[in-house]
KOLNU-97895 format. One record per residue (C-alpha): x, y, z. Coordinates in nm, 4 decimals, decimal comma. Example, Ala and Ser with C-alpha at 12.3 -4.5 7.8 and 13.67 -1.06 7.14 Angstrom:
NODE; 1,2300; -0,4500; 0,7800
NODE; 1,3670; -0,1060; 0,7140
end
This chain:
NODE; -1,6369; -1,6008; 1,9044
NODE; -1,4783; -1,7055; 2,1948
NODE; -1,1245; -1,8247; 2,2081
NODE; -0,9407; -1,9922; 2,4946
NODE; -0,6386; -1,8417; 2,6798
NODE; -0,4029; -2,0308; 2,8591
NODE; -0,0735; -1,9537; 3,0475
NODE; 0,1198; -2,0782; 2,7554
NODE; -0,0592; -1,8808; 2,5096
NODE; -0,0257; -1,5717; 2,7011
NODE; 0,3665; -1,6616; 2,7285
NODE; 0,3908; -1,7086; 2,3215
NODE; 0,2667; -1,3926; 2,2756
NODE; 0,5462; -1,1242; 2,2005
NODE; 0,3044; -0,8241; 2,3027
NODE; 0,2171; -1,0153; 2,6160
NODE; 0,5589; -1,0807; 2,7163
NODE; 0,5470; -0,8141; 3,0146
NODE; 0,2117; -0,8981; 3,1087
NODE; 0,3199; -1,2895; 3,1104
NODE; 0,5695; -1,2170; 3,3705
NODE; 0,3739; -1,0383; 3,5589
NODE; 0,0874; -1,2925; 3,5421
NODE; 0,2578; -1,5670; 3,6678
NODE; 0,4868; -1,3880; 3,9720
NODE; 0,2510; -1,4649; 4,2215
NODE; 0,2990; -1,6477; 4,5599
NODE; 0,0383; -1,9214; 4,5171
NODE; 0,0582; -2,2803; 4,3329
NODE; -0,2793; -2,2691; 4,2216
NODE; -0,3624; -2,3976; 3,8948
NODE; -0,4912; -2,0998; 3,6609
NODE; -0,7002; -2,1437; 3,3828
NODE; -0,8367; -1,8740; 3,1575
NODE; -1,1142; -2,0359; 2,9828
NODE; -1,3690; -1,8169; 2,7980
NODE; -1,3489; -1,4845; 2,6247
NODE; -1,6810; -1,3930; 2,4698
NODE; -1,8630; -1,0775; 2,3511
NODE; -2,2348; -0,9633; 2,3108
NODE; -2,3568; -0,6546; 2,0664
NODE; -2,2005; -0,4212; 2,3603
NODE; -1,8556; -0,6285; 2,3660
NODE; -1,6470; -0,2806; 2,4387
NODE; -1,8809; -0,3152; 2,7519
NODE; -1,8411; -0,6383; 2,8936
NODE; -1,6183; -0,9024; 2,9242
NODE; -1,6186; -1,2386; 3,0836
NODE; -1,3373; -1,4469; 3,1785
NODE; -1,4356; -1,8234; 3,2595
NODE; -1,2051; -2,0173; 3,4263
NODE; -1,2519; -2,3989; 3,6000
NODE; -1,0669; -2,6624; 3,6988
NODE; -1,0414; -2,9605; 3,9266
NODE; -0,7342; -3,0625; 4,1342
NODE; -0,8959; -3,3994; 4,2043
NODE; -0,9311; -3,4887; 3,8393
NODE; -0,6325; -3,6362; 3,6462
NODE; -0,4597; -3,3896; 3,3779
NODE; -0,7555; -3,4821; 3,1171
NODE; -1,0092; -3,4808; 3,2561
NODE; -1,1548; -3,1589; 3,4544
NODE; -1,4707; -3,1031; 3,4734
NODE; -1,6260; -2,8629; 3,2130
NODE; -1,8124; -2,5392; 3,3059
NODE; -1,9835; -2,2858; 3,1520
NODE; -2,0645; -1,9407; 3,2526
NODE; -2,3283; -1,6580; 3,1324
NODE; -2,3149; -1,3141; 3,1551
NODE; -2,5945; -1,1185; 3,0331
NODE; -2,6429; -1,2465; 2,6667
NODE; -2,2527; -1,3477; 2,6200
NODE; -2,1879; -1,7256; 2,6544
NODE; -1,8597; -1,8736; 2,7191
NODE; -1,7421; -2,0766; 2,3908
NODE; -1,5179; -2,3354; 2,5150
NODE; -1,5429; -2,5167; 2,8595
NODE; -1,2059; -2,5419; 3,0627
NODE; -0,9173; -2,7762; 2,9412
NODE; -0,7771; -3,0086; 3,1577
NODE; -0,4138; -2,9562; 3,2005
NODE; -0,2852; -2,7062; 3,5040
NODE; 0,0264; -2,5473; 3,4974
NODE; 0,2105; -2,4408; 3,7609
NODE; 0,2689; -2,0848; 3,9390
NODE; 0,5988; -2,0080; 4,0188
NODE; 0,7864; -1,6991; 4,1650
NODE; 0,7267; -1,3895; 4,3601
NODE; 0,7771; -1,3231; 4,7387
NODE; 0,6978; -1,6660; 4,8693
NODE; 0,5880; -2,0059; 4,7475
NODE; 0,2643; -2,1345; 4,9292
NODE; 0,2286; -2,5117; 4,9229
NODE; -0,1162; -2,5296; 4,9633
NODE; -0,4081; -2,5599; 4,6402
NODE; -0,6800; -2,3755; 4,5343
NODE; -1,0012; -2,5417; 4,6643
NODE; -1,2550; -2,3610; 4,4454
NODE; -1,3421; -2,5247; 4,1512
NODE; -1,3936; -2,2463; 3,9340
NODE; -1,3888; -1,8149; 3,9173
NODE; -1,5772; -1,5416; 3,7542
NODE; -1,4287; -1,2115; 3,7199
NODE; -1,6552; -0,9715; 3,5384
NODE; -1,5809; -0,6047; 3,4825
NODE; -1,7010; -0,3037; 3,3033
NODE; -1,4951; -0,0768; 3,1330
NODE; -1,6080; 0,2276; 3,3133
NODE; -1,5953; 0,0475; 3,6529
NODE; -1,3003; 0,1311; 3,8752
NODE; -1,3434; -0,1860; 4,1351
NODE; -1,2907; -0,5311; 4,0146
NODE; -1,5451; -0,7535; 4,1806
NODE; -1,3232; -1,0784; 4,2847
NODE; -1,5510; -1,3596; 4,4045
NODE; -1,2607; -1,5939; 4,4744
NODE; -1,3472; -1,5859; 4,8134
NODE; -1,2294; -1,9891; 4,9088
NODE; -0,8400; -1,9568; 4,8639
NODE; -0,8298; -1,8489; 5,2175
NODE; -0,4350; -1,8879; 5,1998
NODE; -0,4106; -1,6162; 4,9401
NODE; -0,1937; -1,3048; 5,0510
NODE; -0,3111; -0,9518; 4,9771
NODE; -0,0200; -0,8478; 4,7525
NODE; -0,0648; -1,1990; 4,5688
NODE; -0,4609; -1,1166; 4,5178
NODE; -0,4179; -0,7522; 4,4125
NODE; -0,1319; -0,8578; 4,1177
NODE; -0,3690; -1,1257; 3,9935
NODE; -0,6715; -0,8926; 4,0012
NODE; -0,4464; -0,6599; 3,8226
NODE; -0,3459; -0,9174; 3,5406
NODE; -0,6541; -1,0382; 3,4688
NODE; -0,8223; -0,7133; 3,4084
NODE; -0,5264; -0,5816; 3,2157
NODE; -0,5114; -0,9115; 2,9950
NODE; -0,9055; -0,8833; 2,9565
NODE; -0,8806; -0,4990; 2,8527
NODE; -0,5735; -0,5801; 2,5706
NODE; -0,7678; -0,8826; 2,4437
NODE; -1,0776; -0,6938; 2,3902
NODE; -0,8897; -0,4731; 2,1173
NODE; -0,8823; -0,7666; 1,9005
NODE; -1,2504; -0,8673; 1,9185
NODE; -1,2961; -0,7429; 1,5788
NODE; -1,0627; -1,0065; 1,4735
NODE; -1,3251; -1,2941; 1,4973
NODE; -1,5904; -1,0807; 1,3869
NODE; -1,8089; -1,2736; 1,1031
NODE; -1,6589; -1,2049; 0,7448
NODE; -1,8797; -0,9667; 0,5444
NODE; -2,1129; -1,1112; 0,3025
NODE; -1,9763; -1,1162; -0,0865
NODE; -2,2092; -0,8117; -0,2462
NODE; -2,4699; -1,0146; -0,4854
NODE; -2,3951; -1,0671; -0,8441
NODE; -2,6837; -0,7546; -0,9926
NODE; -2,7889; -0,8243; -1,3210
NODE; -2,7670; -0,4266; -1,3578
NODE; -2,3710; -0,4871; -1,3024
NODE; -2,3147; -0,7813; -1,4930
NODE; -2,0703; -0,8489; -1,7190
NODE; -2,0944; -0,8614; -2,0871
NODE; -1,8327; -1,1178; -2,1538
NODE; -1,9591; -1,4708; -2,1236
NODE; -1,6334; -1,5684; -1,9844
NODE; -1,7177; -1,3943; -1,6584
NODE; -2,1062; -1,5664; -1,6321
NODE; -2,1763; -1,8893; -1,5498
NODE; -2,4083; -2,0992; -1,7743
NODE; -2,6998; -2,0092; -1,5607
NODE; -2,6349; -1,6485; -1,6412
NODE; -2,5986; -1,6757; -1,9877
NODE; -2,9313; -1,8895; -2,0239
NODE; -3,0920; -1,6584; -1,7950
NODE; -2,9735; -1,3553; -1,9823
NODE; -3,0994; -1,4869; -2,3302
NODE; -3,4227; -1,5528; -2,1759
NODE; -3,4505; -1,1868; -2,0677
NODE; -3,3621; -1,0574; -2,4824
NODE; -2,9740; -1,0980; -2,4831
NODE; -3,0140; -1,2646; -2,8113
NODE; -2,7234; -1,0775; -3,0191
NODE; -2,3649; -1,2557; -2,9936
NODE; -2,0727; -1,0701; -3,0599
NODE; -1,7868; -1,3239; -3,1809
NODE; -1,4762; -1,0798; -3,2590
NODE; -1,1513; -1,2034; -3,4088
NODE; -0,8163; -1,0758; -3,3232
NODE; -0,4677; -1,2251; -3,3681
NODE; -0,1118; -1,2825; -3,1849
NODE; 0,1911; -1,1031; -3,3839
NODE; 0,4495; -0,9145; -3,3667
NODE; 0,4459; -0,5685; -3,3424
NODE; 0,7719; -0,4364; -3,3654
NODE; 0,9907; -0,3832; -3,0490
NODE; 0,7535; -0,1327; -2,8655
NODE; 0,4565; -0,2927; -2,8620
NODE; 0,3438; -0,6303; -2,7117
NODE; 0,2237; -0,9191; -2,9280
NODE; -0,1603; -0,9170; -2,8464
NODE; -0,2233; -0,5808; -2,9724
NODE; -0,5291; -0,7285; -3,1778
NODE; -0,6308; -0,9141; -2,8859
NODE; -0,6804; -0,6315; -2,6797
NODE; -0,8397; -0,3994; -2,9170
NODE; -1,1128; -0,6996; -2,9789
NODE; -1,1795; -0,7321; -2,6369
NODE; -1,2419; -0,4007; -2,5287
NODE; -1,4157; -0,2794; -2,8517
NODE; -1,6289; -0,5819; -2,8136
NODE; -1,7577; -0,5121; -2,4783
NODE; -1,8241; -0,1388; -2,5786
NODE; -1,9984; -0,3022; -2,8913
NODE; -2,2562; -0,5290; -2,6634
NODE; -2,2988; -0,2359; -2,4279
NODE; -2,4187; 0,0038; -2,6933
NODE; -2,6309; -0,2491; -2,8486
NODE; -2,7993; -0,3252; -2,5158
NODE; -2,8665; -0,6794; -2,5869
NODE; -2,5464; -0,8316; -2,6859
NODE; -2,3034; -1,0785; -2,4810
NODE; -1,9464; -1,1048; -2,6264
NODE; -1,7762; -1,4583; -2,6979
NODE; -1,4213; -1,5045; -2,6078
NODE; -1,1766; -1,3124; -2,8399
NODE; -0,9938; -1,5542; -3,1146
NODE; -0,6924; -1,4941; -3,0451
NODE; -0,5083; -1,6600; -3,3316
NODE; -0,5382; -1,5510; -3,7222
NODE; -0,3428; -1,6080; -4,0326
NODE; -0,0301; -1,3971; -4,0422
NODE; 0,1762; -1,5707; -4,2688
NODE; 0,3860; -1,9071; -4,3396
NODE; 0,4695; -2,1129; -4,0800
NODE; 0,6708; -2,3406; -4,3095
NODE; 0,8398; -2,0862; -4,4825
NODE; 0,8473; -1,8042; -4,2668
NODE; 0,6650; -1,4889; -4,4401
NODE; 0,4829; -1,2236; -4,2900
NODE; 0,4876; -1,2128; -3,9532
NODE; 0,6468; -1,5800; -3,8911
NODE; 0,9579; -1,3841; -3,9481
NODE; 0,9713; -1,2389; -3,5870
NODE; 0,9665; -1,4565; -3,2642
NODE; 0,6539; -1,4909; -3,1021
NODE; 0,3858; -1,4490; -3,3906
NODE; 0,1233; -1,7243; -3,4563
NODE; -0,0065; -1,8209; -3,7609
NODE; -0,2889; -2,0807; -3,8465
NODE; -0,4275; -2,1641; -4,1721
NODE; -0,7200; -1,9665; -4,3540
NODE; -0,9124; -2,2937; -4,3555
NODE; -0,8660; -2,3397; -4,0263
NODE; -0,9421; -1,9495; -3,9075
NODE; -1,2796; -2,0150; -4,0871
NODE; -1,3774; -2,2813; -3,9501
NODE; -1,3657; -2,2270; -3,5493
NODE; -1,5299; -1,8669; -3,6471
NODE; -1,8212; -2,1102; -3,8072
NODE; -1,8219; -2,3025; -3,5504
NODE; -1,8100; -2,0794; -3,2829
NODE; -2,0749; -1,9390; -3,4309
NODE; -2,2851; -2,2459; -3,4059
NODE; -2,2049; -2,2873; -3,1034
NODE; -2,3573; -1,9416; -3,0070
NODE; -2,6755; -2,0401; -3,2297
NODE; -2,7401; -2,3972; -3,0231
NODE; -2,7861; -2,2565; -2,6982
NODE; -3,0464; -1,9520; -2,8316
NODE; -2,9010; -1,6547; -2,9786
NODE; -3,0767; -1,5206; -3,2929
NODE; -2,8306; -1,2386; -3,4159
NODE; -2,4565; -1,3557; -3,4418
NODE; -2,2093; -1,1209; -3,5751
NODE; -1,8677; -1,2023; -3,6527
NODE; -1,5595; -0,9072; -3,6971
NODE; -1,2087; -0,9059; -3,7189
NODE; -0,9337; -0,6734; -3,5721
NODE; -0,6141; -0,8249; -3,8270
NODE; -0,6274; -0,7605; -4,1902
NODE; -0,5941; -1,1129; -4,2814
NODE; -0,8459; -1,3349; -4,2295
NODE; -1,1350; -1,0760; -4,3294
NODE; -1,2393; -1,2865; -4,5940
NODE; -1,2539; -1,6214; -4,4269
NODE; -1,4836; -1,4093; -4,1988
NODE; -1,7270; -1,3287; -4,4773
NODE; -1,7173; -1,6831; -4,5760
NODE; -1,7693; -1,8412; -4,2507
NODE; -2,0635; -1,6109; -4,2244
NODE; -2,2095; -1,7154; -4,5664
NODE; -2,1479; -2,1104; -4,4831
NODE; -2,3928; -2,0743; -4,2157
NODE; -2,6743; -1,8851; -4,3890
NODE; -2,6286; -2,1141; -4,7542
NODE; -2,9367; -2,3191; -4,7994
NODE; -2,6939; -2,6026; -4,9483
NODE; -2,4566; -2,6115; -4,6219
NODE; -2,4831; -2,8943; -4,3827
NODE; -2,6003; -2,7114; -4,0896
NODE; -2,9615; -2,5863; -4,0993
NODE; -3,0044; -2,2583; -3,9816
NODE; -3,3458; -2,1776; -3,7113
NODE; -3,5557; -1,9738; -3,9590
NODE; -3,5854; -1,7284; -3,6455
NODE; -3,1429; -1,7079; -3,6497
NODE; -2,9076; -1,4900; -3,8662
NODE; -2,5588; -1,4848; -3,9004
NODE; -2,3948; -1,1148; -4,0108
NODE; -2,0544; -1,0397; -4,1480
NODE; -1,9268; -0,6637; -3,9995
NODE; -1,6404; -0,5279; -4,2607
NODE; -1,6757; -0,1896; -4,1254
NODE; -1,5373; -0,2409; -3,8527
NODE; -1,2009; -0,2986; -3,9936
NODE; -1,1980; -0,1104; -4,3626
NODE; -1,4146; 0,2016; -4,3053
NODE; -1,2137; 0,2711; -4,0338
NODE; -0,9168; 0,2166; -4,2059
NODE; -1,0343; 0,4853; -4,4276
NODE; -1,1013; 0,6956; -4,1537
NODE; -0,7570; 0,6588; -4,0053
NODE; -0,5571; 0,7590; -4,3172
NODE; -0,7481; 1,0329; -4,3947
NODE; -0,6865; 1,1628; -4,0528
NODE; -0,3420; 1,1116; -4,0966
NODE; -0,3263; 1,2683; -4,4258
NODE; -0,4782; 1,5984; -4,3299
NODE; -0,2832; 1,6008; -4,0409
NODE; 0,0776; 1,6032; -4,2250
NODE; 0,1844; 1,2238; -4,0309
NODE; 0,3390; 0,9564; -4,2397
NODE; 0,0945; 0,6481; -4,3900
NODE; 0,0405; 0,4139; -4,1653
NODE; 0,1079; 0,0389; -4,2831
NODE; 0,1724; -0,1676; -3,9658
NODE; 0,2254; -0,0958; -3,5838
NODE; 0,2740; 0,2879; -3,6402
NODE; 0,0308; 0,5747; -3,5458
NODE; -0,2774; 0,3673; -3,5396
NODE; -0,2195; 0,0407; -3,4028
NODE; 0,0635; 0,2291; -3,1261
NODE; -0,2430; 0,4997; -3,0233
NODE; -0,5124; 0,2302; -2,9842
NODE; -0,2856; 0,0585; -2,7214
NODE; -0,1380; 0,3647; -2,5735
NODE; -0,5070; 0,4232; -2,4765
NODE; -0,5937; 0,1025; -2,3271
NODE; -0,2689; 0,0577; -2,1391
NODE; 0,0799; 0,2476; -2,2493
NODE; 0,2644; 0,1150; -1,9348
NODE; 0,1505; -0,2591; -1,9755
NODE; 0,2155; -0,2676; -2,3430
NODE; 0,4372; -0,0329; -2,5186
NODE; 0,7948; 0,0392; -2,4737
NODE; 0,8219; 0,4071; -2,4763
NODE; 1,2243; 0,3565; -2,5081
NODE; 1,1880; 0,1649; -2,8544
NODE; 0,9102; 0,4146; -3,0244
NODE; 1,0901; 0,4696; -3,3938
NODE; 0,9873; 0,5340; -3,7241
NODE; 1,0531; 0,2550; -3,9777
NODE; 1,0215; 0,2727; -4,3665
NODE; 0,8751; -0,0026; -4,5688
NODE; 1,2251; -0,1140; -4,6599
NODE; 1,3555; -0,1329; -4,3096
NODE; 0,9959; -0,3312; -4,1881
NODE; 1,1758; -0,6774; -4,2532
NODE; 1,4188; -0,5603; -3,9943
NODE; 1,1967; -0,3865; -3,7447
NODE; 0,8558; -0,4695; -3,8073
NODE; 0,7142; -0,1933; -3,8181
NODE; 0,6102; 0,0185; -4,1021
NODE; 0,5403; 0,3869; -4,0442
NODE; 0,6170; 0,6648; -3,7679
NODE; 0,4881; 0,5217; -3,4172
NODE; 0,6432; 0,8099; -3,2169
NODE; 0,3333; 1,0220; -3,3724
NODE; 0,0935; 0,8175; -3,1665
NODE; -0,0735; 0,9423; -2,8704
NODE; -0,3736; 0,7824; -2,6209
NODE; -0,6391; 1,0605; -2,7545
NODE; -0,5657; 0,9401; -3,1100
NODE; -0,6076; 0,5614; -3,0051
NODE; -0,9388; 0,6651; -2,8130
NODE; -1,0551; 0,8542; -3,1368
NODE; -0,9547; 0,5523; -3,3921
NODE; -1,1311; 0,2708; -3,1626
NODE; -1,4091; 0,4991; -3,1268
NODE; -1,4387; 0,5221; -3,4738
NODE; -1,4344; 0,0816; -3,4984
NODE; -1,7058; 0,0955; -3,2373
NODE; -1,9441; 0,3510; -3,4012
NODE; -1,8908; 0,1911; -3,7498
NODE; -1,9621; -0,1700; -3,6195
NODE; -2,2846; -0,0340; -3,4030
NODE; -2,3919; 0,1562; -3,7261
NODE; -2,3528; -0,1457; -3,9173
NODE; -2,5262; -0,3950; -3,7335
NODE; -2,8499; -0,1571; -3,7008
NODE; -2,8722; -0,1348; -4,0571
NODE; -2,8273; -0,5305; -4,1332
NODE; -3,0889; -0,5863; -3,8844
NODE; -3,2996; -0,3502; -4,0195
NODE; -3,2614; -0,5034; -4,3435
NODE; -3,3580; -0,8283; -4,2307
NODE; -3,6902; -0,6856; -4,1317
end
């Protein structure tokens, strides 16, 4: 892409300051315009500086000239303003009687081809200065040419690397994925609740989002719906359970169940054939089971397609808890009830720097829990344990899903 360089623009750039002082220290009153710089595929070898002006025209009506050198075309015509150039050894009162000048050079050329023969009044010193100035300007500007290159095209969205999270996709992409065989929907509920002074409130949501994606990848024919971030966590009115602590969110069990049922209905409506409900928070597990049963109940108001099914996946929560507790006992780690070794390890594995406050880690007993929000010993947590615990959740869910699908057949 070409650009227009005028005396004003040269003087404006700080990096061009020495060049601008030299450029206008001539002994003529010539109207000087550098009008077009353009490049070819071999822009390092060829550069065109085109200038054009018409002294007989007014300041806004100069004639346009376009010059071509090889494959390069000047991208713009000359602007119609004239700059007075003063300074130098002497001042000539004559004006240029030539309409235009073209200076062409190559990087490997040592001699400058000056075709400005009509300016008879030009002294040899002034002409030499101007030639050196224009040559220097062209060389300096050539280093900025890559900035005008076309922006590389964004990589195409390959289906092989397509996200399993529908929130990352467009509706045509979801539709195409279903048509291509991704007919399983994962709907995973989290929770926003206090997790002691050492861990962020989004613990369950972080785990749910990650685990759901891994489950979908393992299944190979599944997409993940956005994580449900709220669950029953205590009484809002009486401030019981997690609602004793700032930041916790609690919704009624009936509301939670209704939302999960309606999200499942949404998945069925667009063509998913197998919908799996699961949750990372203990509160609401019964509601998840009930939501699935509501949709498969023949007496319900919702008519389920004969080829579609809705399932609840309890092993992800209950079986993993059994595995985790057995491991803690075997390794002499205190029992884990909330925000202790199990939960803290899982979040450490996902992003310890962002969601864990190392300086706040401290063991807490059941008696201290009302004050700390922790029951167990989070100081025993490690990212390695977190990877193992989340891995059990993923394995337990995938195995149970396969069993449910096999039973359906």
